[in-house]
C-alpha positions as YAML, in Angstrom:
chain: A
units: angstrom
residues:
- id: 1
  name: MET
  ca: [-26.14, -3.69, 0.09]
- id: 2
  name: LYS
  ca: [-22.83, -3.98, -1.80]
- id: 3
  name: GLN
  ca: [-21.27, -1.14, -3.69]
- id: 4
  name: THR
  ca: [-18.03, -0.81, -5.76]
- id: 5
  name: ILE
  ca: [-15.84, 2.21, -5.44]
- id: 6
  name: LYS
  ca: [-13.11, 2.70, -8.01]
- id: 7
  name: PHE
  ca: [-10.22, 5.07, -7.74]
- id: 8
  name: GLU
  ca: [-6.72, 5.48, -9.09]
- id: 9
  name: ILE
  ca: [-3.39, 5.29, -7.43]
- id: 10
  name: GLU
  ca: [0.06, 6.08, -8.52]
- id: 11
  name: CYS
  ca: [2.65, 3.41, -7.69]
- id: 12
  name: GLY
  ca: [5.17, 1.09, -9.11]
- id: 13
  name: GLU
  ca: [4.30, -2.31, -10.70]
- id: 14
  name: LYS
  ca: [5.09, -4.03, -7.38]
- id: 15
  name: THR
  ca: [6.17, -1.16, -5.08]
- id: 16
  name: CYS
  ca: [4.37, 1.62, -3.18]
- id: 17
  name: ALA
  ca: [6.47, 4.32, -4.84]
- id: 18
  name: SER
  ca: [6.40, 5.22, -8.51]
- id: 19
  name: GLU
  ca: [9.88, 6.78, -8.08]
- id: 20
  name: PRO
  ca: [12.09, 7.44, -5.08]
- id: 21
  name: GLY
  ca: [10.18, 9.44, -2.55]
- id: 22
  name: LYS
  ca: [6.94, 9.49, -4.53]
- id: 23
  name: PHE
  ca: [4.59, 7.20, -2.60]
- id: 24
  name: CYS
  ca: [1.03, 6.10, -3.21]
- id: 25
  name: ARG
  ca: [-1.47, 8.40, -1.37]
- id: 26
  name: PHE
  ca: [-2.50, 5.43, 0.81]
- id: 27
  name: PHE
  ca: [0.93, 4.73, 2.11]
- id: 28
  name: GLN
  ca: [1.38, 5.51, 5.79]
- id: 29
  name: VAL
  ca: [3.96, 5.08, 8.60]
- id: 30
  name: SER
  ca: [3.02, 4.37, 12.22]
- id: 31
  name: ARG
  ca: [4.75, 3.72, 15.52]
- id: 32
  name: PHE
  ca: [6.85, 6.88, 15.23]
- id: 33
  name: GLY
  ca: [7.69, 6.27, 11.53]
- id: 34
  name: THR
  ca: [8.93, 2.65, 12.12]
- id: 35
  name: ILE
  ca: [6.10, 0.61, 10.52]
- id: 36
  name: PRO
  ca: [5.35, 1.36, 6.81]
- id: 37
  name: SER
  ca: [1.92, 0.11, 5.90]
- id: 38
  name: CYS
  ca: [-1.10, 0.62, 3.51]
- id: 39
  name: LYS
  ca: [-4.10, 2.58, 4.81]
- id: 40
  name: LEU
  ca: [-6.44, 0.47, 2.50]
- id: 41
  name: PHE
  ca: [-5.32, -3.11, 3.02]
- id: 42
  name: SER
  ca: [-3.35, -3.33, 6.26]
- id: 43
  name: GLU
  ca: [-5.06, -4.41, 9.43]
- id: 44
  name: GLN
  ca: [-4.38, -2.93, 12.79]
- id: 45
  name: GLY
  ca: [-3.30, -5.54, 15.35]
- id: 46
  name: ALA
  ca: [-4.25, -5.84, 18.96]
- id: 47
  name: ARG
  ca: [-1.38, -3.71, 20.11]
- id: 48
  name: GLY
  ca: [-2.28, -0.90, 17.66]
- id: 49
  name: ASN
  ca: [0.41, -1.86, 15.24]
- id: 50
  name: TRP
  ca: [-0.39, -1.89, 11.53]
- id: 51
  name: GLU
  ca: [0.55, -4.80, 9.38]
- id: 52
  name: PRO
  ca: [3.94, -3.82, 7.93]
- id: 53
  name: LEU
  ca: [4.80, -3.83, 4.20]
- id: 54
  name: GLU
  ca: [7.66, -5.88, 3.00]
- id: 55
  name: GLU
  ca: [10.88, -4.35, 1.83]
- id: 56
  name: LYS
  ca: [12.89, -5.82, -1.09]
- id: 57
  name: ASP
  ca: [16.08, -4.25, -2.55]
- id: 58
  name: GLY
  ca: [15.43, -0.94, -0.72]
- id: 59
  name: TRP
  ca: [11.83, -0.61, -2.06]
- id: 60
  name: LEU
  ca: [8.53, -1.02, -0.09]
- id: 61
  name: GLN
  ca: [6.42, -3.67, -1.78]
- id: 62
  name: ARG
  ca: [2.74, -3.14, -2.36]
- id: 63
  name: HIS
  ca: [0.30, -5.03, -0.21]
- id: 64
  name: PRO
  ca: [-0.56, -8.38, -1.92]
- id: 65
  name: GLU
  ca: [-4.29, -7.44, -1.86]
- id: 66
  name: CYS
  ca: [-3.56, -4.06, -3.57]
- id: 67
  name: ILE
  ca: [-1.75, -5.97, -6.36]
- id: 68
  name: ARG
  ca: [-4.53, -8.56, -6.62]
- id: 69
  name: ARG
  ca: [-7.25, -5.96, -7.00]
- id: 70
  name: SER
  ca: [-5.45, -3.58, -9.35]
- id: 71
  name: LYS
  ca: [-5.69, -3.22, -13.07]
- id: 72
  name: GLU
  ca: [-3.58, -1.03, -15.27]
- id: 73
  name: ASP
  ca: [-5.24, 1.59, -17.49]
- id: 74
  name: GLY
  ca: [-6.70, 0.12, -20.68]
- id: 75
  name: ASN
  ca: [-7.23, -3.46, -19.35]
...
């Protein structure tokens, strides 16, 4: 059986934060705060490390799958 679950997140267009310090509720850090990742779309590797999010110009970028699956309100 397949089911679809829809929910809202608050984030930037391409970043995990909508403003400095205000991150999406699915943002997490692991390995003693050294690996920023997404609880929804990152996979845990064999050594227990989560797939890290990319950083660009001081901002953590949303996971590519998050961007792919998202739609803005009204679309």
